[in-house]
C-alpha positions as CSV (number, residue, x, y, z in Angstrom):
1,M,-8.0,-13.4,-29.3
2,R,-4.1,-12.8,-29.3
3,Y,-2.3,-14.8,-26.7
4,R,-1.9,-12.9,-23.2
5,G,0.1,-14.4,-20.6
6,R,1.4,-12.9,-17.2
7,F,3.8,-13.5,-14.3
8,A,2.5,-12.6,-10.9
9,P,4.8,-12.6,-8.1
10,S,4.0,-11.7,-4.3
11,P,6.6,-9.6,-2.7
12,T,7.3,-11.6,0.0
13,G,10.9,-12.2,-0.4
14,E,13.6,-12.5,-3.3
15,L,13.3,-14.0,-6.8
16,H,14.7,-17.4,-6.3
17,A,14.9,-20.5,-8.9
18,G,11.3,-21.5,-8.3
19,S,9.9,-18.2,-9.1
20,L,12.4,-17.8,-12.0
21,L,11.1,-21.5,-13.3
22,A,7.5,-19.8,-13.3
23,A,8.5,-16.5,-14.9
24,F,10.6,-18.0,-17.7
25,G,8.1,-20.9,-18.4
26,S,5.2,-18.4,-19.0
27,W,7.3,-16.2,-20.7
28,L,8.4,-19.1,-22.9
29,L,4.9,-19.9,-23.7
30,A,4.0,-16.3,-24.4
31,R,6.6,-15.9,-27.0
32,H,5.8,-19.4,-28.5
33,H,2.5,-18.1,-29.4
34,D,3.6,-14.5,-30.6
35,G,1.7,-13.2,-27.7
36,A,2.1,-10.7,-24.8
37,W,3.8,-11.3,-21.6
38,L,2.9,-9.0,-18.5
39,V,4.1,-8.9,-15.2
40,R,1.8,-8.0,-12.1
41,I,2.8,-7.5,-8.6
42,E,0.5,-9.3,-6.0
43,D,0.9,-7.1,-3.1
44,L,-2.2,-7.6,-1.1
45,D,-1.1,-9.2,2.0
46,P,0.9,-6.1,3.8
47,P,2.0,-8.5,6.9
48,R,3.6,-10.7,4.7
49,E,5.2,-8.2,2.1
50,V,9.0,-7.6,2.4
51,P,9.9,-4.0,2.2
52,G,11.5,-3.3,-1.4
53,A,11.1,-6.9,-2.5
54,A,9.0,-5.9,-5.3
55,Q,11.4,-3.6,-7.0
56,R,14.4,-5.9,-6.3
57,Q,12.1,-8.5,-7.8
58,L,11.5,-6.6,-11.1
59,Q,15.2,-5.7,-11.3
60,A,16.1,-9.2,-11.0
61,L,13.6,-10.0,-14.0
62,A,15.3,-7.4,-15.8
63,A,18.5,-8.8,-15.4
64,F,17.4,-12.1,-16.7
65,G,16.1,-10.4,-19.8
66,L,12.2,-10.6,-19.0
67,H,10.6,-7.5,-19.4
68,S,6.9,-6.8,-19.4
69,D,5.4,-6.1,-22.7
70,E,3.1,-3.5,-20.6
71,A,3.4,-1.3,-17.8
72,V,3.9,-3.4,-14.5
73,I,0.4,-3.3,-12.2
74,R,0.1,-3.5,-8.6
75,Q,-2.9,-5.1,-7.0
76,S,-2.3,-2.3,-4.0
77,D,-3.7,0.1,-6.7
78,R,-6.6,-1.5,-7.7
79,H,-9.1,-1.8,-4.6
80,G,-11.8,-0.2,-6.4
81,L,-12.0,-3.1,-9.1
82,Y,-12.2,-5.5,-6.2
83,Q,-14.9,-3.8,-4.3
84,A,-17.0,-3.2,-7.5
85,A,-16.7,-7.3,-8.0
86,L,-17.8,-8.0,-4.6
87,D,-20.5,-5.4,-4.6
88,R,-22.2,-7.4,-7.7
89,L,-21.7,-10.7,-5.9
90,L,-23.4,-9.3,-2.8
91,D,-26.0,-7.8,-4.6
92,A,-26.9,-11.0,-6.4
93,G,-27.0,-12.9,-3.4
94,L,-23.9,-14.9,-4.7
95,A,-21.9,-13.9,-1.6
96,F,-22.4,-13.5,2.1
97,A,-21.0,-12.1,5.3
98,C,-19.7,-15.0,7.5
99,H,-18.9,-14.6,11.2
100,C,-17.2,-18.0,11.5
101,S,-13.7,-18.5,12.7
102,R,-11.1,-20.9,12.2
103,S,-12.0,-22.8,15.4
104,D,-15.6,-22.8,14.5
105,L,-14.9,-24.6,11.3
106,A,-12.2,-27.0,12.8
107,A,-14.9,-29.7,13.2
108,S,-15.6,-29.8,9.4
109,G,-11.8,-29.5,8.6
110,G,-12.3,-25.9,7.8
111,I,-14.8,-26.7,5.0
112,H,-17.7,-24.0,5.3
113,R,-21.1,-25.1,4.1
114,H,-23.3,-23.3,6.4
115,C,-22.5,-20.7,9.3
116,V,-21.7,-22.2,12.7
117,A,-20.4,-19.4,14.6
118,A,-22.1,-19.0,17.9
119,A,-22.2,-15.1,17.8
120,P,-21.4,-12.3,15.2
121,R,-17.8,-10.9,15.2
122,P,-18.0,-7.6,17.3
123,G,-16.6,-5.3,15.1
124,H,-15.4,-1.8,16.1
125,G,-11.6,-2.6,15.9
126,A,-12.0,-6.4,16.0
127,P,-12.0,-8.8,13.3
128,Q,-15.0,-8.0,10.7
129,P,-17.0,-10.7,9.2
130,A,-15.2,-12.5,6.1
131,I,-17.3,-12.3,2.9
132,R,-17.4,-15.7,1.3
133,L,-18.8,-16.8,-2.1
134,R,-21.7,-19.0,-2.2
135,V,-20.9,-22.4,-3.7
136,A,-24.0,-24.6,-4.5
137,D,-24.2,-28.1,-3.1
138,G,-22.8,-30.4,-5.8
139,A,-20.9,-27.5,-7.5
140,A,-18.0,-29.4,-9.4
141,V,-15.7,-28.2,-12.0
142,D,-13.8,-29.8,-14.9
143,F,-11.3,-28.2,-17.0
144,V,-8.2,-29.2,-19.2
145,D,-4.8,-28.2,-18.0
146,T,-2.6,-27.3,-21.1
147,I,0.1,-29.5,-19.5
148,L,-1.5,-31.6,-17.1
149,G,-4.5,-32.7,-19.1
150,P,-7.9,-33.1,-17.6
151,Q,-8.8,-32.0,-13.9
152,H,-11.7,-32.3,-12.0
153,Q,-12.6,-30.8,-8.2
154,D,-15.9,-31.1,-6.3
155,V,-15.6,-27.6,-4.8
156,A,-18.6,-27.9,-2.8
157,R,-17.4,-30.9,-1.0
158,E,-13.5,-30.2,-1.1
159,V,-13.4,-26.6,-0.5
160,G,-16.7,-25.1,0.4
161,D,-17.6,-21.6,0.5
162,F,-14.6,-19.8,0.0
163,V,-13.2,-16.3,1.2
164,L,-13.3,-13.4,-0.8
165,R,-12.5,-10.8,1.7
166,R,-10.8,-11.8,4.9
167,A,-11.9,-11.1,8.3
168,D,-9.0,-8.5,8.6
169,G,-10.2,-6.7,5.7
170,Y,-7.6,-7.7,3.0
171,W,-8.8,-9.1,-0.3
172,A,-8.3,-12.8,-0.9
173,Y,-6.3,-14.1,-3.6
174,Q,-9.0,-15.9,-5.2
175,L,-11.2,-12.6,-6.1
176,A,-8.2,-10.2,-6.8
177,V,-6.5,-12.8,-9.3
178,V,-9.7,-13.5,-11.2
179,V,-10.4,-9.7,-11.6
180,D,-7.0,-8.9,-12.6
181,D,-6.8,-11.7,-15.2
182,A,-10.2,-10.5,-16.8
183,D,-9.1,-6.7,-16.6
184,Q,-5.8,-7.7,-18.3
185,G,-7.6,-9.8,-21.1
186,I,-5.2,-12.7,-20.0
187,T,-5.8,-15.9,-22.0
188,E,-3.7,-18.3,-20.6
189,V,-2.7,-18.4,-16.8
190,V,0.8,-20.3,-16.8
191,R,2.1,-20.8,-13.0
192,G,3.3,-23.3,-10.7
193,A,1.5,-26.4,-9.7
194,D,1.1,-25.6,-6.3
195,L,-1.9,-23.1,-7.6
196,L,-3.5,-25.9,-9.4
197,D,-6.2,-26.6,-6.4
198,S,-7.1,-22.9,-6.8
199,T,-8.2,-23.2,-10.4
200,A,-11.6,-24.6,-9.9
201,R,-12.6,-21.8,-7.4
202,Q,-11.4,-19.4,-9.7
203,I,-13.5,-20.7,-12.7
204,L,-16.5,-20.7,-10.2
205,L,-15.9,-17.1,-9.4
206,Q,-15.5,-16.1,-13.1
207,R,-18.8,-17.9,-13.7
208,A,-20.6,-15.7,-10.9
209,L,-19.4,-12.5,-12.3
210,G,-19.9,-13.4,-16.0
211,L,-16.3,-13.1,-16.7
212,A,-14.4,-15.1,-19.6
213,T,-12.4,-18.2,-18.4
214,P,-8.7,-18.1,-19.5
215,D,-6.7,-21.4,-20.3
216,Y,-4.5,-23.0,-17.4
217,A,-1.0,-24.4,-17.6
218,H,0.7,-25.3,-14.4
219,L,4.4,-25.8,-14.4
220,P,6.2,-28.4,-12.1
221,L,7.5,-27.2,-8.9
222,L,11.2,-26.6,-7.6
223,L,11.5,-28.7,-4.5
224,D,14.4,-29.0,-1.9
225,A,16.2,-32.3,-0.8
226,N,13.3,-32.8,1.7
227,G,10.3,-32.4,-1.0
228,R,9.5,-29.1,0.2
229,K,8.5,-26.3,-2.4
230,L,11.5,-24.3,-2.8
231,S,9.8,-20.8,-1.7
232,K,9.1,-22.6,1.7
233,S,12.7,-24.1,2.2
234,D,15.7,-22.7,3.5
235,A,17.3,-24.0,0.3
236,A,15.7,-21.0,-1.8
237,H,18.9,-18.8,-2.2
238,P,18.2,-15.5,-3.9
239,L,19.0,-15.5,-7.5
240,D,22.1,-13.7,-8.6
241,P,21.2,-10.9,-11.1
242,A,25.1,-10.4,-11.6
243,D,25.4,-13.9,-13.2
244,P,21.8,-14.8,-14.9
245,L,23.1,-17.6,-17.6
246,P,23.5,-20.6,-15.1
247,A,20.0,-20.0,-13.4
248,L,18.1,-19.7,-17.1
249,R,20.0,-23.0,-18.0
250,A,18.8,-24.7,-15.1
251,A,15.1,-23.4,-15.5
252,W,15.6,-24.3,-19.3
253,Q,16.4,-27.7,-18.3
254,A,14.0,-28.0,-15.3
255,L,11.1,-27.2,-18.3
256,G,12.1,-30.5,-19.9
257,Q,13.8,-28.8,-22.7
258,D,17.2,-29.8,-24.3
259,P,20.2,-28.3,-22.6
260,H,22.4,-28.8,-25.7
261,T,20.4,-26.1,-27.6
262,L,21.7,-23.4,-25.4
263,D,25.5,-24.5,-25.5
264,E,26.7,-21.9,-27.8
265,V,24.9,-18.9,-26.1
266,A,27.2,-16.4,-24.1
267,T,24.8,-13.7,-23.2
268,V,21.4,-13.3,-21.8
269,T,20.0,-11.8,-25.2
270,Q,21.5,-14.7,-27.2
271,L,20.1,-17.6,-24.9
272,L,16.4,-15.9,-24.9
273,A,16.8,-15.8,-28.7
274,A,18.0,-19.4,-29.2
275,A,15.5,-20.6,-26.2
276,R,12.5,-18.7,-28.3
277,V,13.3,-20.8,-31.4
278,S,14.1,-24.2,-29.6
279,F,11.2,-24.0,-27.1
280,S,8.8,-27.3,-27.0
281,P,5.9,-27.0,-25.1
282,A,5.1,-30.8,-25.1
283,Q,8.3,-31.1,-23.1
284,I,7.3,-29.7,-20.1
285,P,7.1,-32.4,-17.6
286,Q,3.5,-33.3,-16.6
287,T,3.8,-33.5,-12.9
288,V,2.6,-31.5,-9.8
289,S,5.1,-33.2,-7.6
290,G,8.0,-31.0,-8.5
291,L,11.4,-31.4,-9.6
292,A,14.8,-31.3,-7.6
293,A,15.9,-27.7,-7.4
294,M,18.9,-26.5,-9.5
295,H,20.2,-23.3,-8.3
296,N,22.0,-20.5,-10.0
297,D,25.9,-21.4,-9.3
298,P,28.7,-22.4,-11.7
299,C,27.7,-26.1,-11.3
300,A,24.4,-25.7,-12.7
301,N,25.8,-25.6,-16.3
302,A,27.1,-29.3,-15.8
303,V,23.4,-30.4,-14.6
């Protein structure tokens, strides 16, 4: 199959250096394999969504020369696909309604292995039961991350039966991303290492739905001076679309690439062309702990 990658931001804020690293890294890997690069807006959590953020993110990506090769899709338009997948799992007995609250599961560290709720949720405007995937005892997943190498997770012991539709009625990330990646024919999921822990769950869900499993590649995170993920930090300044070159250079260096290969470029078009020729996936840092953040300011050229 032809390589198909994607970048899937959530519209919870402005595009920052950490999200640019994920976007640029996934774009470079897609271009390295002469493949397609798609953009998907993951807007399934309205309480966290910032009005207008999705459009501003797309405008910022365009300013950095990163254009989706196909029409941008939004998860908020795809409820029917998620419901159809959930119905298949329920009909097959692979998913079940769960009335347990967080406090019910506190004694087990939040890991659900069997329902312990004292009573069903009342419904009629109150929280509904969540829908969980039934994870078999001993269920473990092994996979090879393209960047980080062999990975193993005992999903039953470390995660338990995980949520597919939340008690507030919103779709869980795990279900939506699996359905969308399959529907779009994604062959390699390239994203930040903060999502490495989700991969085993998604592979189990793909197996339950009879879907193909893509390859996975997890990029290093950008951290602030206190070691927090940049998107969770006050240091996560929005990118400046009017001055894209410094941020692109910083992201290139954070991806482990030789900064001097971009010394002579003067425009975004020139930078992307030079990066496409010089990019070496083997140079991407093999770390999940992250890198010190490099912001898109004039000093970033000298880093």
